[in-house]
C-alpha positions, 0 to 999 in steps of 0.5 A: 498533547502535541500532535505529530501530523497535521492530518493525524495520519489520515486522509479523510478530510471532513468525512467524519467516521470511515469503515474499518478494514482488516490488515492483510498481514496482522489482522488489525482493524484500521480505518479505510483512510489510514491503511496503506494499499499496495497493488502487485501484478501477479502472473499465474505462469512460472517466470521461466515458462512465461519467457519461453511462451513469450518468445513463441508469441503467446499472450500471458495475462496477469491479475492484480492483487491489492493488499491492505496494510496497517501503518506498523506492517507497512513500515515493517515491509518497507512500503513506507519509511519512517521519516524525521520531523523536518521531512514529515512537514514536507508535502511531496507529490504522489509517486506514479 
């Protein structure tokens, strides 16, 4: 059976088995090295109110939430895109 990717879609290297993590959207159990992690900054204050408070000089803290998605949910939400065979072979640097 041909393989689609050199890494088989994982980033474990020579680690052996990795633990399973639950997808935050569908609840599927996915190996930790295969999940797509998305971190989003969330402010507890309404954006309109935050704008007024910042104008007055107040500091508004925000916290980071991390979501784990399986590959199919990540594609559905646009976190990763489906790439053609030629694009898959290209090794691109990480986005920052």
